[in-house]
C-alpha positions, 0 to 999 in steps of 0.5 A, a space after each residue: 819731259 825731254 832731256 838733251 844729253 850733250 856728249 863729246 866727239 873728241 877721242 884723242 888724249 892730247 899728244 899721248 897717242 891714247 884715246 879718250 871720249 866720254 866716261 861710260 858711267 857718267 852717261 849710263 847712270 844719269 841716262 837710266 835715272 832719267 829714263 826710269 823716271 819717264 823722261 825722253 832723252 836725245 843725245 847730241 855731239 859736235 860731229 854727230 854720229 858715233 860718240 867715242 868712249 874713253 877706254 879707261 871707263 871700260 876697265 873692270 874697276 870702273 863698272 857699276 850696275 848702270 854700265 852693265 845695263 848699258 853694255 847689254 842695252 842695244 837701244 842705247 848702243 844705237 843712240 850712241 852710234 847715231 847721235 844728233 849733230 849739235 848744230 841741229 838741236 834747239 833748247 826750246 825742244 827740251 826741258 833740261 840739258 845734261 853734260 856727261 864727263 870724260 876728258 874729251 869735253 875739255 878739248 871740244 865742248 869747252 870751245 864749241 860756240 853752239 854748246 856755249 849758246 845752248 847753255 845760255 839758251 837753257 839758262 835764260 829760259 829757266 831750264 836746269 843745266 847739269 854737268 859732271 866730272 870734267 864736263 863743268 869745263 864746258 862753261 870755260 868760255 860761256 859769258 853772260 850778256 854783260 860779259 861776265 863769266 857764266 860761273 862767276 859767283 856761282 857755287 860749282 864743283 867738278 873734277 878736282 886737281 888731286 883727282 887729275 893728279 891721281 890719274 896722272 893727266 895733269 900735264 896732258 889736259 888743256 886745263 884743270 877743271 878745278 883751277 879753271 872754275 876758280 879762275 872764272 870766279 866760281 865758288 868751287 868746292 870738293 870732297 875727298 877724291 872719288 867721293 860723292 859731291 854735288 852742288 846745286 846753285 839755282 838751275 845749275 847742278 854740278 858733280 865732282 866725279 863719276 861717283 856723283 853722276 847719278 846724284 846730279 841727275 836725281 837733283 835735276 829731276 827734283 828741280 824739274 818736278 817742282 
């Protein structure tokens, strides 16, 4: 089976002068979960080429067995350095799509019309859609054919307001994931900060934070193997 990972190209953390991008653990843990289960993975970004890594995800406290494996894996490093351009990929070529988080997606993927169309293409083709941490923010501007917000009435989770406050970026991000999902009509739920929390609503699987990333991939695989 083929999985498409859609990763941010955005590397500026608002006007702070600091860098952002994708969160290594939220890419690595699902990537290896799929790979070890025999899946083929392609990675695409809005700009193509090198995907930016959030420097905060490279600090010692953020490391896991999956990130350690990632740093030693030349093959995956090459994949991240040479991502496909989002405009060149088609949902029909894949069995599912997964969005890793990091703050970057709030700036680019949340407003990317190709990403929005791909989400609808996967959903309408009855293919699973996974997103973790800040990545559920990519659903912000996705609307169904009837004009309804994609997440309206769906059970969802994502990075909580209290977690955003804990990392002191509440006033930096363009929007708060928890608040936005609720405003869109999503049935948002969360657990304690940094705890594992995943939500499955039909084909949509979301995870609250980095600790939830592997569980999202596992639940996607369960869906795909049914």
